MIDOSE-1310 file (N, C-alpha, C; in nm, 2 decimals, decimal comma, always signed):
residues 223
medk	-0,41/-0,06/-0,30/-0,55/-0,04/-0,28/-0,59/+0,11/-0,31; -0,51/+0,20/-0,25/-0,54/+0,34/-0,27/-0,53/+0,38/-0,42; -0,44/+0,32/-0,49/-0,42/+0,35/-0,64/-0,55/+0,30/-0,71; -0,60/+0,18/-0,68/-0,72/+0,13/-0,75/-0,84/+0,22/-0,71
rril	-0,85/+0,26/-0,59/-0,97/+0,34/-0,55/-0,96/+0,48/-0,62; -0,85/+0,53/-0,63/-0,83/+0,66/-0,70/-0,87/+0,65/-0,85; -0,83/+0,54/-0,91/-0,86/+0,51/-1,06/-1,01/+0,50/-1,08; -1,08/+0,43/-0,99/-1,22/+0,42/-1,00/-1,29/+0,56/-0,98
emvr	-1,24/+0,64/-0,89/-1,29/+0,78/-0,88/-1,27/+0,86/-1,00; -1,15/+0,84/-1,07/-1,13/+0,91/-1,19/-1,22/+0,87/-1,30; -1,26/+0,74/-1,30/-1,36/+0,70/-1,40/-1,50/+0,76/-1,37; -1,54/+0,77/-1,25/-1,66/+0,83/-1,21/-1,66/+0,98/-1,24
egvl	-1,54/+1,04/-1,23/-1,53/+1,19/-1,26/-1,52/+1,22/-1,41; -1,50/+1,11/-1,49/-1,49/+1,13/-1,63/-1,35/+1,16/-1,68; -1,25/+1,15/-1,59/-1,11/+1,18/-1,62/-1,06/+1,06/-1,71; -1,09/+0,94/-1,67/-1,05/+0,82/-1,75/-1,17/+0,75/-1,80
spee	-1,16/+0,69/-1,92/-1,26/+0,60/-1,97/-1,25/+0,46/-1,90; -1,35/+0,38/-1,91/-1,33/+0,24/-1,85/-1,22/+0,16/-1,92; -1,20/+0,18/-2,05/-1,09/+0,11/-2,11/-0,96/+0,16/-2,06; -0,94/+0,29/-2,05/-0,82/+0,34/-2,00/-0,79/+0,29/-1,86
alel	-0,90/+0,29/-1,78/-0,88/+0,24/-1,64/-0,84/+0,10/-1,63; -0,89/+0,01/-1,72/-0,85/-0,13/-1,72/-0,71/-0,14/-1,76; -0,66/-0,06/-1,86/-0,52/-0,06/-1,90/-0,43/-0,02/-1,78; -0,47/+0,08/-1,71/-0,39/+0,13/-1,60/-0,38/+0,03/-1,49
lavl	-0,50/-0,03/-1,46/-0,50/-0,13/-1,35/-0,41/-0,25/-1,39; -0,41/-0,29/-1,52/-0,32/-0,40/-1,56/-0,18/-0,37/-1,54; -0,14/-0,24/-1,56/+0,00/-0,20/-1,54/+0,03/-0,20/-1,39; -0,06/-0,16/-1,31/-0,04/-0,16/-1,16/-0,02/-0,30/-1,11
eegp	-0,09/-0,40/-1,17/-0,07/-0,54/-1,13/+0,07/-0,59/-1,16; +0,14/-0,53/-1,26/+0,27/-0,57/-1,30/+0,37/-0,55/-1,19; +0,34/-0,45/-1,10/+0,44/-0,41/-1,00/+0,55/-0,33/-1,05; +0,63/-0,28/-0,96/+0,74/-0,18/-1,00/+0,84/-0,25/-1,08
rpea	+0,90/-0,17/-1,17/+1,02/-0,22/-1,25/+1,15/-0,18/-1,18; +1,25/-0,25/-1,20/+1,38/-0,21/-1,15/+1,42/-0,08/-1,21; +1,48/+0,01/-1,13/+1,52/+0,14/-1,18/+1,66/+0,17/-1,14; +1,72/+0,28/-1,19/+1,85/+0,32/-1,15/+1,85/+0,36/-1,00
paas	+1,96/+0,33/-0,93/+1,96/+0,37/-0,79/+1,94/+0,52/-0,77; +1,86/+0,56/-0,67/+1,82/+0,70/-0,65/+1,94/+0,77/-0,59; +1,95/+0,90/-0,62/+2,05/+0,99/-0,56/+2,03/+0,99/-0,40; +2,14/+1,01/-0,33/+2,14/+1,02/-0,19/+2,13/+1,17/-0,14
papg	+2,08/+1,19/-0,02/+2,08/+1,33/+0,03/+2,22/+1,39/+0,03; +2,23/+1,52/+0,01/+2,36/+1,58/+0,01/+2,41/+1,58/+0,16; +2,54/+1,56/+0,18/+2,60/+1,56/+0,31/+2,57/+1,69/+0,38; +2,53/+1,68/+0,51/+2,51/+1,80/+0,59/+2,37/+1,86/+0,59
hpqi	+2,28/+1,80/+0,50/+2,15/+1,85/+0,49/+2,05/+1,75/+0,56; +1,96/+1,80/+0,64/+1,86/+1,71/+0,70/+1,76/+1,67/+0,60; +1,70/+1,55/+0,63/+1,59/+1,50/+0,54/+1,46/+1,55/+0,60; +1,37/+1,61/+0,52/+1,24/+1,66/+0,57/+1,13/+1,59/+0,51
rvla	+1,04/+1,52/+0,59/+0,92/+1,46/+0,54/+0,81/+1,56/+0,54; +0,74/+1,57/+0,43/+0,63/+1,66/+0,41/+0,50/+1,58/+0,38; +0,40/+1,59/+0,47/+0,27/+1,52/+0,45/+0,16/+1,62/+0,42; +0,11/+1,63/+0,30/+0,02/+1,73/+0,26/-0,11/+1,66/+0,21
tgan	-0,22/+1,70/+0,27/-0,35/+1,64/+0,23/-0,45/+1,76/+0,21; -0,50/+1,77/+0,09/-0,60/+1,87/+0,05/-0,55/+2,01/+0,08; -0,42/+2,03/+0,06/-0,36/+2,16/+0,10/-0,30/+2,23/-0,02; -0,27/+2,36/+0,00/-0,19/+2,44/-0,09/-0,06/+2,47/-0,01
levr	+0,05/+2,43/-0,07/+0,17/+2,43/+0,00/+0,29/+2,49/-0,08; +0,37/+2,57/-0,02/+0,49/+2,62/-0,09/+0,61/+2,57/+0,00; +0,71/+2,51/-0,07/+0,83/+2,46/-0,01/+0,95/+2,53/-0,08; +1,03/+2,61/-0,01/+1,13/+2,68/-0,07/+1,27/+2,65/+0,00
glgg	+1,37/+2,62/-0,08/+1,50/+2,61/-0,03/+1,58/+2,74/-0,03; +1,64/+2,77/+0,08/+1,71/+2,90/+0,10/+1,85/+2,87/+0,14; +1,95/+2,94/+0,08/+2,08/+2,93/+0,11/+2,11/+3,00/+0,25; +2,20/+2,94/+0,33/+2,23/+2,99/+0,46/+2,13/+2,95/+0,57
laep	+2,03/+2,88/+0,54/+1,93/+2,84/+0,64/+1,98/+2,71/+0,70; +1,99/+2,70/+0,83/+2,04/+2,58/+0,89/+1,93/+2,48/+0,93; +1,81/+2,53/+0,97/+1,70/+2,45/+1,01/+1,58/+2,49/+0,94; +1,48/+2,40/+0,92/+1,36/+2,44/+0,85/+1,27/+2,53/+0,93
eaeg	+1,19/+2,61/+0,87/+1,10/+2,71/+0,93/+0,96/+2,69/+0,86; +0,86/+2,70/+0,94/+0,72/+2,68/+0,88/+0,62/+2,78/+0,92; +0,53/+2,80/+0,83/+0,41/+2,88/+0,86/+0,29/+2,80/+0,82; +0,20/+2,78/+0,92/+0,09/+2,69/+0,90/+0,13/+2,55/+0,91
gall	+0,04/+2,46/+0,94/+0,08/+2,32/+0,96/+0,15/+2,30/+1,09; +0,22/+2,18/+1,10/+0,29/+2,15/+1,22/+0,43/+2,09/+1,18; +0,54/+2,15/+1,23/+0,67/+2,11/+1,20/+0,73/+2,05/+1,33; +0,78/+1,92/+1,32/+0,83/+1,85/+1,44/+0,97/+1,78/+1,40
rege	+1,05/+1,77/+1,50/+1,18/+1,70/+1,49/+1,15/+1,55/+1,49; +1,22/+1,48/+1,40/+1,20/+1,34/+1,39/+1,34/+1,27/+1,36; +1,40/+1,21/+1,47/+1,53/+1,16/+1,46/+1,63/+1,26/+1,42; +1,70/+1,24/+1,31/+1,80/+1,34/+1,26/+1,74/+1,43/+1,16
gyvy	+1,61/+1,42/+1,13/+1,54/+1,51/+1,04/+1,42/+1,57/+1,10; +1,32/+1,60/+1,01/+1,20/+1,67/+1,05/+1,08/+1,61/+0,97; +0,96/+1,63/+1,03/+0,84/+1,60/+0,96/+0,75/+1,72/+0,97; +0,69/+1,75/+0,86/+0,59/+1,87/+0,85/+0,46/+1,82/+0,79
rvaf	+0,35/+1,85/+0,86/+0,22/+1,81/+0,83/+0,13/+1,93/+0,80; +0,05/+1,93/+0,69/-0,05/+2,03/+0,67/-0,17/+1,96/+0,60; -0,29/+2,00/+0,64/-0,41/+1,93/+0,59/-0,52/+2,04/+0,57; -0,58/+2,04/+0,45/-0,69/+2,12/+0,42/-0,67/+2,27/+0,46
gega	-0,56/+2,32/+0,42/-0,53/+2,46/+0,45/-0,41/+2,51/+0,37; -0,35/+2,62/+0,41/-0,24/+2,68/+0,35/-0,11/+2,65/+0,43; +0,00/+2,63/+0,36/+0,12/+2,60/+0,44/+0,24/+2,66/+0,36; +0,35/+2,70/+0,43/+0,47/+2,75/+0,38/+0,58/+2,69/+0,46
lrvp	+0,68/+2,63/+0,39/+0,79/+2,57/+0,45/+0,92/+2,61/+0,39; +1,02/+2,66/+0,47/+1,15/+2,70/+0,42/+1,25/+2,60/+0,48; +1,33/+2,55/+0,39/+1,43/+2,45/+0,42/+1,57/+2,49/+0,37; +1,68/+2,43/+0,42/+1,81/+2,46/+0,36/+1,81/+2,42/+0,21
egaw	+1,87/+2,51/+0,14/+1,88/+2,49/-0,01/+1,95/+2,36/-0,04; +1,89/+2,28/-0,13/+1,95/+2,15/-0,17/+1,91/+2,03/-0,08; +1,83/+2,06/+0,03/+1,79/+1,95/+0,11/+1,69/+1,86/+0,04; +1,69/+1,73/+0,08/+1,59/+1,63/+0,03/+1,46/+1,66/+0,10
vvle	+1,35/+1,67/+0,02/+1,21/+1,68/+0,07/+1,14/+1,55/+0,03; +1,10/+1,48/+0,13/+1,03/+1,35/+0,10/+0,88/+1,38/+0,11; +0,81/+1,39/+0,00/+0,68/+1,44/-0,01/+0,58/+1,32/-0,02; +0,47/+1,33/+0,06/+0,35/+1,25/+0,05/+0,23/+1,34/+0,03
args	+0,19/+1,36/-0,09/+0,08/+1,46/-0,12/-0,04/+1,39/-0,17; -0,16/+1,43/-0,12/-0,28/+1,37/-0,16/-0,38/+1,49/-0,19; -0,43/+1,50/-0,31/-0,53/+1,61/-0,34/-0,48/+1,75/-0,30; -0,35/+1,77/-0,33/-0,29/+1,90/-0,29/-0,22/+1,97/-0,41
nvel	-0,20/+2,10/-0,40/-0,12/+2,18/-0,49/+0,01/+2,22/-0,42; +0,12/+2,17/-0,48/+0,25/+2,19/-0,41/+0,35/+2,26/-0,50; +0,41/+2,37/-0,45/+0,51/+2,44/-0,53/+0,64/+2,42/-0,45; +0,75/+2,38/-0,52/+0,88/+2,36/-0,46/+0,99/+2,43/-0,54
srva	+1,09/+2,48/-0,47/+1,20/+2,54/-0,54/+1,33/+2,51/-0,46; +1,44/+2,48/-0,54/+1,58/+2,47/-0,50/+1,59/+2,36/-0,39; +1,52/+2,25/-0,41/+1,54/+2,13/-0,32/+1,55/+2,01/-0,41; +1,58/+1,90/-0,34/+1,57/+1,77/-0,41/+1,44/+1,70/-0,36
lkgr	+1,36/+1,65/-0,46/+1,23/+1,60/-0,44/+1,22/+1,45/-0,45; +1,16/+1,39/-0,34/+1,15/+1,25/-0,34/+1,01/+1,22/-0,28; +0,94/+1,11/-0,32/+0,82/+1,07/-0,26/+0,71/+1,03/-0,36; +0,58/+1,06/-0,32/+0,47/+1,02/-0,40/+0,36/+1,12/-0,39
alga	+0,29/+1,14/-0,51/+0,18/+1,24/-0,52/+0,06/+1,17/-0,58; -0,05/+1,17/-0,50/-0,17/+1,10/-0,55/-0,28/+1,21/-0,57; -0,33/+1,23/-0,69/-0,43/+1,33/-0,72/-0,38/+1,47/-0,68; -0,25/+1,50/-0,71/-0,19/+1,62/-0,68/-0,13/+1,69/-0,80
nleg	-0,11/+1,82/-0,79/-0,04/+1,89/-0,89/+0,08/+1,96/-0,83; +0,20/+1,93/-0,90/+0,32/+1,98/-0,84/+0,39/+2,07/-0,94; +0,45/+2,18/-0,89/+0,53/+2,27/-0,97/+0,67/+2,28/-0,90; +0,77/+2,26/-0,98/+0,91/+2,27/-0,92/+1,00/+2,37/-1,00
ealv	+1,08/+2,44/-0,92/+1,17/+2,53/-0,98/+1,32/+2,50/-0,93; +1,41/+2,48/-1,03/+1,55/+2,45/-1,00/+1,56/+2,33/-0,90; +1,49/+2,22/-0,93/+1,51/+2,10/-0,84/+1,64/+2,04/-0,87; +1,71/+1,99/-0,77/+1,85/+1,94/-0,78/+1,85/+1,79/-0,76
gldl	+1,73/+1,73/-0,75/+1,72/+1,58/-0,73/+1,57/+1,54/-0,75; +1,55/+1,42/-0,81/+1,41/+1,38/-0,83/+1,40/+1,23/-0,82; +1,31/+1,18/-0,73/+1,28/+1,04/-0,72/+1,13/+1,04/-0,68; +1,04/+1,04/-0,78/+0,90/+1,07/-0,76/+0,81/+0,98/-0,83
evvg	+0,70/+0,95/-0,77/+0,59/+0,88/-0,83/+0,46/+0,96/-0,83; +0,40/+0,98/-0,94/+0,28/+1,06/-0,96/+0,16/+0,97/-1,01; +0,05/+0,97/-0,93/-0,07/+0,89/-0,97/-0,18/+0,99/-0,98; -0,24/+1,00/-1,10/-0,35/+1,09/-1,11/-0,32/+1,24/-1,09
gnle	-0,22/+1,29/-1,14/-0,18/+1,43/-1,12/-0,08/+1,47/-1,22; -0,02/+1,59/-1,20/+0,06/+1,65/-1,30/+0,19/+1,71/-1,24; +0,30/+1,71/-1,31/+0,42/+1,77/-1,27/+0,47/+1,86/-1,37; +0,51/+1,98/-1,33/+0,57/+2,08/-1,42/+0,69/+2,13/-1,34
asll	+0,81/+2,11/-1,40/+0,93/+2,15/-1,32/+1,05/+2,18/-1,40; +1,14/+2,27/-1,35/+1,27/+2,29/-1,41/+1,37/+2,22/-1,31; +1,47/+2,16/-1,37/+1,57/+2,08/-1,30/+1,71/+2,11/-1,33; +1,80/+2,10/-1,23/+1,94/+2,11/-1,25/+2,00/+1,99/-1,20
lreg	+2,03/+1,89/-1,29/+2,08/+1,76/-1,25/+2,22/+1,74/-1,30; +2,31/+1,71/-1,20/+2,46/+1,71/-1,24/+2,52/+1,58/-1,21; +2,46/+1,50/-1,12/+2,52/+1,37/-1,08/+2,41/+1,28/-1,01; +2,44/+1,15/-1,00/+2,36/+1,06/-0,93/+2,25/+1,01/-1,02
ghrl	+2,16/+0,92/-0,96/+2,05/+0,86/-1,03/+1,92/+0,92/-0,98; +1,83/+0,94/-1,08/+1,71/+1,01/-1,06/+1,59/+0,94/-1,13; +1,47/+0,94/-1,07/+1,36/+0,87/-1,13/+1,23/+0,95/-1,13; +1,15/+0,92/-1,23/+1,01/+0,98/-1,23/+0,92/+0,87/-1,29
svra	+0,81/+0,84/-1,22/+0,71/+0,75/-1,26/+0,58/+0,82/-1,25; +0,51/+0,82/-1,37/+0,38/+0,88/-1,38/+0,28/+0,77/-1,42; +0,18/+0,74/-1,33/+0,09/+0,64/-1,36/-0,03/+0,69/-1,45; -0,08/+0,81/-1,42/-0,18/+0,87/-1,49/-0,17/+1,02/-1,48
gnae	-0,13/+1,09/-1,58/-0,11/+1,23/-1,57/-0,01/+1,28/-1,67; +0,04/+1,40/-1,66/+0,13/+1,46/-1,76/+0,25/+1,52/-1,68; +0,36/+1,52/-1,75/+0,48/+1,58/-1,69/+0,55/+1,67/-1,79; +0,59/+1,79/-1,75/+0,67/+1,88/-1,83/+0,80/+1,91/-1,76
lrfl	+0,91/+1,87/-1,82/+1,04/+1,89/-1,75/+1,13/+1,98/-1,84; +1,18/+2,08/-1,77/+1,28/+2,17/-1,84/+1,41/+2,16/-1,77; +1,52/+2,14/-1,84/+1,65/+2,12/-1,78/+1,73/+2,24/-1,80; +1,78/+2,29/-1,68/+1,84/+2,42/-1,68/+1,99/+2,41/-1,73
pgsd	+2,05/+2,52/-1,78/+2,19/+2,52/-1,82/+2,27/+2,47/-1,70; +2,37/+2,39/-1,73/+2,46/+2,32/-1,63/+2,42/+2,18/-1,60; +2,30/+2,14/-1,65/+2,26/+2,00/-1,63/+2,35/+1,91/-1,71; +2,38/+1,80/-1,66/+2,47/+1,70/-1,72/+2,42/+1,56/-1,70
llle	+2,34/+1,51/-1,80/+2,27/+1,39/-1,77/+2,24/+1,31/-1,90; +2,22/+1,18/-1,87/+2,16/+1,08/-1,97/+2,01/+1,06/-1,92; +1,92/+1,09/-2,02/+1,78/+1,07/-1,99/+1,72/+0,96/-2,07; +1,65/+0,87/-2,01/+1,58/+0,76/-2,08/+1,43/+0,77/-2,04
ahvr	+1,35/+0,79/-2,14/+1,21/+0,81/-2,11/+1,13/+0,71/-2,19; +1,02/+0,66/-2,13/+0,93/+0,57/-2,19/+0,79/+0,60/-2,16; +0,70/+0,61/-2,26/+0,56/+0,64/-2,25/+0,48/+0,53/-2,31; +0,39/+0,47/-2,23/+0,31/+0,36/-2,28/+0,18/+0,40/-2,35
lgqv	+0,10/+0,49/-2,29/-0,02/+0,54/-2,36/-0,01/+0,69/-2,36; +0,04/+0,75/-2,46/+0,06/+0,89/-2,47/+0,18/+0,92/-2,56; +0,23/+1,04/-2,55/+0,34/+1,09/-2,63/+0,45/+1,14/-2,55; +0,57/+1,13/-2,61/+0,69/+1,20/-2,55/+0,74/+1,30/-2,66
eaeg	+0,77/+1,42/-2,62/+0,82/+1,52/-2,71/+0,94/+1,59/-2,64; +1,04/+1,60/-2,72/+1,17/+1,66/-2,68/+1,21/+1,78/-2,76; +1,25/+1,89/-2,70/+1,30/+2,00/-2,77/+1,43/+2,05/-2,71; +1,52/+2,11/-2,79/+1,63/+2,18/-2,73/+1,76/+2,11/-2,77
lwrp	+1,86/+2,11/-2,68/+2,00/+2,08/-2,71/+2,03/+1,94/-2,69; +1,94/+1,85/-2,70/+1,96/+1,71/-2,68/+2,05/+1,65/-2,79; +2,12/+1,54/-2,75/+2,18/+1,45/-2,85/+2,10/+1,33/-2,85; +1,99/+1,32/-2,93/+1,89/+1,22/-2,90/+1,91/+1,09/-2,98
vagp	+1,85/+0,98/-2,92/+1,83/+0,86/-2,99/+1,68/+0,82/-2,95; +1,59/+0,83/-3,05/+1,45/+0,82/-3,02/+1,39/+0,69/-3,09; +1,28/+0,65/-3,03/+1,20/+0,54/-3,09/+1,06/+0,56/-3,06; +0,97/+0,47/-3,11/+0,83/+0,48/-3,08/+0,80/+0,48/-2,92
gsfr	+0,74/+0,58/-2,87/+0,71/+0,59/-2,73/+0,83/+0,60/-2,64; +0,94/+0,63/-2,69/+1,06/+0,63/-2,61/+1,15/+0,74/-2,65; +1,24/+0,78/-2,57/+1,34/+0,89/-2,60/+1,47/+0,86/-2,51; +1,58/+0,87/-2,57/+1,71/+0,86/-2,50/+1,80/+0,97/-2,55
gflg	+1,84/+1,06/-2,46/+1,92/+1,17/-2,50/+2,02/+1,21/-2,39; +2,12/+1,28/-2,44/+2,23/+1,33/-2,35/+2,23/+1,48/-2,34; +2,27/+1,53/-2,22/+2,31/+1,67/-2,21/+2,45/+1,66/-2,14; +2,55/+1,72/-2,21/+2,68/+1,72/-2,16/+2,73/+1,57/-2,17
egra	+2,80/+1,53/-2,06/+2,87/+1,39/-2,06/+2,78/+1,29/-2,00; +2,66/+1,32/-1,95/+2,57/+1,22/-1,90/+2,61/+1,18/-1,76; +2,66/+1,26/-1,67/+2,71/+1,22/-1,54/+2,59/+1,18/-1,45; +2,48/+1,25/-1,46/+2,36/+1,21/-1,39/+2,27/+1,12/-1,48
qlta	+2,19/+1,04/-1,42/+2,10/+0,96/-1,50/+1,95/+0,98/-1,45; +1,86/+1,00/-1,54/+1,72/+1,02/-1,51/+1,64/+0,92/-1,59; +1,57/+0,83/-1,53/+1,47/+0,74/-1,59/+1,33/+0,79/-1,57; +1,26/+0,81/-1,68/+1,12/+0,86/-1,66/+1,03/+0,76/-1,73
rvvm	+0,92/+0,72/-1,66/+0,83/+0,63/-1,72/+0,69/+0,69/-1,70; +0,61/+0,69/-1,81/+0,47/+0,74/-1,80/+0,38/+0,62/-1,86; +0,29/+0,58/-1,77/+0,20/+0,48/-1,81/+0,09/+0,53/-1,90; +0,03/+0,64/-1,86/-0,08/+0,70/-1,93/-0,07/+0,85/-1,92
gnle	-0,04/+0,92/-2,03/-0,02/+1,06/-2,02/+0,08/+1,11/-2,12; +0,12/+1,23/-2,11/+0,22/+1,29/-2,20/+0,34/+1,34/-2,13; +0,46/+1,33/-2,19/+0,58/+1,38/-2,13/+0,65/+1,48/-2,23; +0,68/+1,60/-2,18/+0,74/+1,70/-2,26/+0,88/+1,73/-2,19
lea	+0,98/+1,73/-2,28/+1,12/+1,75/-2,23/+1,18/+1,87/-2,31; +1,24/+1,96/-2,23/+1,30/+2,08/-2,29/+1,44/+2,11/-2,23; +1,53/+2,14/-2,32/+1,67/+2,17/-2,27/+1,72/+2,29/-2,34
């Protein structure tokens, strides 16, 4: 229901045409497709849930940090992990480097560095630096990120928006990308096998696997 409401808002705002909105709603009715299993949190790292609404937020992974630290918002212990909430303001969160951040962002701008990113962004813009894991759904927003993926399964689903992914030296993965309404462009050191609206390429031996699907938007890949 939230997805449909946001799509209608995007039509009113002129972001989507009525025809594009109908196409996107039809895809939403199809339901999720099976994907590769997502990577698991690294041993020894706590899982941190981040709930951001109408906020500007920075999340930074730091080496040698044992427990998360926050400025602005509210950070609470939750079971074996943590939950951090920030709404309609500024926030800064420091977490152990490589920890999984489970993000629920609505109408927010979020910058993340040196963490593994998981979750959902609705009407949000995300920037990532040296992300070591990805399991993310974006609806009505954009993602620009550099990644260092070496093992495990990773996923990206963009319902309406654009994604720019740059893979850092040392990445070792098989990438499968599919774009329904838009374009996929790949540059760099790939060993590619491409087709209309799709791209399949290797970096290294392909130990990690990333599946990227874009319903409406553009996908840029650089290695």
